[in-house]
C-alpha positions as CSV (number, residue, x, y, z in Angstrom):
1,M,21.5,-3.5,23.9
2,I,23.3,-5.4,21.2
3,W,24.5,-4.5,17.6
4,F,22.8,-6.0,14.5
5,S,25.1,-5.5,11.5
6,T,24.0,-5.4,7.9
7,A,24.9,-8.4,5.6
8,E,27.3,-6.2,3.6
9,K,29.3,-5.6,6.8
10,L,29.8,-9.3,7.5
11,N,33.0,-11.2,6.4
12,D,31.3,-13.6,3.9
13,P,31.0,-11.8,0.5
14,F,28.1,-14.3,-0.4
15,E,25.8,-13.2,2.5
16,F,22.2,-13.1,1.3
17,S,23.2,-14.3,-2.2
18,F,21.0,-16.4,-4.5
19,H,20.6,-16.9,-8.2
20,L,17.4,-16.7,-10.2
21,S,16.5,-19.9,-12.0
22,E,14.6,-18.0,-14.7
23,M,14.7,-14.4,-15.8
24,H,11.0,-13.8,-16.4
25,I,7.7,-13.7,-14.6
26,N,4.7,-14.9,-16.6
27,G,6.6,-14.3,-19.8
28,F,7.7,-10.8,-18.9
29,P,11.5,-10.2,-18.5
30,I,12.8,-9.3,-15.1
31,D,13.6,-5.6,-14.7
32,E,17.3,-5.7,-13.7
33,V,17.1,-2.3,-11.9
34,S,14.2,-3.4,-9.7
35,L,16.0,-6.7,-8.9
36,E,19.2,-4.8,-7.9
37,T,17.1,-2.5,-5.7
38,A,15.4,-5.4,-4.0
39,I,18.8,-7.1,-3.4
40,R,20.3,-3.9,-1.9
41,A,17.3,-3.5,0.4
42,M,17.6,-7.1,1.5
43,K,21.3,-6.5,2.4
44,Q,20.3,-3.6,4.7
45,M,18.5,-6.0,7.0
46,G,20.1,-6.6,10.4
47,V,21.8,-9.8,11.4
48,L,22.7,-11.0,14.8
49,P,24.7,-14.3,14.5
50,F,25.2,-16.9,17.2
51,S,27.1,-20.1,17.5
52,E,26.3,-23.4,19.2
53,I,29.9,-23.7,20.3
54,N,32.4,-21.6,22.3
55,D,35.7,-23.4,21.7
56,N,36.5,-23.1,18.0
57,I,40.0,-21.5,17.6
58,L,39.2,-20.2,14.1
59,M,36.2,-18.2,15.5
60,W,38.2,-17.0,18.4
61,S,40.9,-15.8,15.9
62,H,38.3,-14.2,13.5
63,Y,35.8,-12.6,15.9
64,S,37.5,-11.8,19.1
65,E,40.6,-9.8,18.1
66,S,42.8,-12.8,18.0
67,H,41.7,-14.3,21.4
68,K,41.8,-10.9,23.2
69,G,38.0,-10.6,23.2
70,F,35.2,-12.6,24.9
71,C,32.2,-14.7,24.1
72,I,28.8,-14.0,25.5
73,E,26.5,-16.9,26.5
74,F,22.8,-16.3,26.3
75,E,19.9,-18.1,27.9
76,R,17.6,-19.7,25.3
77,T,14.0,-20.3,26.4
78,D,10.6,-20.7,24.8
79,S,9.8,-17.2,26.1
80,N,12.6,-15.2,24.4
81,A,13.7,-14.5,20.8
82,L,16.4,-17.2,20.9
83,G,13.9,-20.0,21.6
84,N,11.5,-18.9,18.9
85,W,12.3,-20.6,15.6
86,D,10.5,-17.9,13.6
87,H,13.0,-15.4,15.1
88,C,16.2,-17.3,15.6
89,M,16.9,-19.7,12.7
90,P,19.7,-22.2,12.1
91,V,22.0,-21.4,9.1
92,L,21.8,-24.0,6.3
93,Y,25.1,-25.0,4.7
94,D,25.3,-25.9,1.0
95,D,27.7,-26.0,-1.9
96,N,25.4,-23.9,-4.1
97,L,23.6,-20.6,-3.9
98,P,19.9,-21.0,-3.3
99,A,18.0,-21.2,-6.7
100,V,14.9,-19.0,-6.7
101,R,12.2,-18.3,-9.2
102,P,11.5,-14.6,-9.3
103,I,7.9,-15.0,-8.2
104,E,9.2,-16.7,-5.0
105,L,10.9,-13.6,-3.8
106,G,7.6,-12.6,-2.1
107,D,7.5,-15.8,-0.2
108,K,8.7,-15.4,3.4
109,K,10.0,-19.0,3.6
110,V,12.0,-18.6,0.4
111,V,13.5,-15.3,1.6
112,S,14.4,-16.8,5.0
113,K,16.2,-19.6,3.1
114,I,18.2,-17.0,1.2
115,L,19.1,-15.1,4.4
116,T,20.2,-18.2,6.2
117,T,22.1,-20.2,3.6
118,K,25.9,-20.1,3.5
119,S,28.7,-22.1,1.9
120,E,29.6,-25.5,3.5
121,L,33.0,-23.9,4.1
122,W,31.4,-22.1,7.1
123,T,29.9,-25.3,8.7
124,Y,32.4,-25.2,11.5
125,E,30.6,-22.1,12.9
126,R,27.4,-23.9,13.6
127,E,25.6,-20.6,13.3
128,W,22.1,-19.4,14.1
129,R,20.8,-15.9,13.4
130,I,18.2,-13.4,14.3
131,L,17.2,-11.1,11.4
132,V,15.5,-7.7,11.7
133,E,14.4,-5.3,9.1
134,K,17.1,-2.6,9.6
135,G,20.7,-3.3,10.4
136,N,23.7,-1.2,11.6
137,Q,21.9,-0.3,14.9
138,T,21.3,-1.6,18.4
139,Y,18.4,-3.6,19.6
140,L,17.4,-5.1,23.0
141,L,19.2,-8.2,24.0
142,P,17.4,-11.4,22.7
143,G,17.8,-13.1,26.1
144,N,19.5,-12.9,29.4
145,I,23.3,-13.1,29.5
146,T,24.2,-16.3,31.5
147,G,27.9,-16.5,31.0
148,I,31.1,-14.8,29.7
149,V,34.1,-16.7,28.2
150,F,37.3,-14.7,28.2
151,G,39.7,-15.2,25.3
152,Y,43.0,-16.7,26.5
153,K,44.9,-13.5,25.5
154,M,42.4,-11.1,27.1
155,P,44.2,-8.7,29.5
156,V,43.5,-9.2,33.2
157,D,42.4,-5.6,33.7
158,I,39.6,-6.0,31.1
159,R,38.5,-9.3,32.6
160,Q,38.2,-7.5,36.0
161,E,36.3,-4.6,34.4
162,I,33.7,-7.0,32.9
163,A,33.4,-8.8,36.2
164,R,32.9,-5.5,38.0
165,I,30.1,-4.6,35.6
166,L,28.3,-7.9,35.6
167,G,29.2,-9.1,39.2
168,G,27.8,-12.4,40.2
169,T,24.8,-12.4,37.8
170,V,26.7,-14.7,35.2
171,T,29.2,-17.5,35.2
172,Y,32.7,-16.8,34.1
173,M,35.0,-19.0,32.0
174,H,38.2,-18.6,30.1
175,A,39.7,-20.3,27.1
176,V,43.0,-22.1,27.8
177,K,45.3,-23.5,25.2
178,S,45.3,-27.2,25.2
179,A,48.6,-28.9,26.1
180,T,48.0,-31.8,23.7
181,K,45.8,-30.6,20.8
182,F,45.4,-27.6,18.5
183,A,42.4,-26.5,20.6
184,V,41.2,-24.4,23.4
185,D,39.6,-25.8,26.5
186,I,36.9,-23.8,28.3
187,K,37.5,-23.7,32.1
188,P,35.5,-22.1,34.8
189,V,36.8,-18.9,36.6
190,S,35.5,-17.8,40.0
191,L,34.4,-14.3,40.5
192,S,36.7,-14.0,43.5
193,D,39.7,-14.8,41.2
194,L,38.6,-12.0,38.9
195,T,38.1,-9.4,41.6
196,S,41.1,-10.1,43.9
């Protein structure tokens, strides 16, 4: 099982934000209370974010308790949710909030654009996301776990515990500080090194 958070629990205050390009539908003014209710409901949807990369030091700092956590690698195939573009969508990066006409809020493609557009400041994350109707709860894994990358500060006993649980079913790697750059290099780790 894996946790899907709601948009309001994520660290970007602009998650699921947009602006209306007009404040009426067919000449009738927008009911502000109904609009706020719709926005609140949208922000209760569940989000499971992924990244194409596993070696960004900012993400290790922000999302893994300052390099003490780990990164999970998933298998992406045509037969699982990660390989289905209707379920797992790339995040779009832009300088502006999506502009939406009120009547478009019923269009699935327009709503998907709202839910997957973030500021260009977040481009370094190279994010993809799966969205579900209700957040702040667990769902089945979207694909098989194929690898674990340990943060360079992760304690040895926790690495060993993860290896004990997963055994030889996945590959193990760890982040190592580069000797020449402000970067981490991802290096393989053998199961025998973790369990000895």
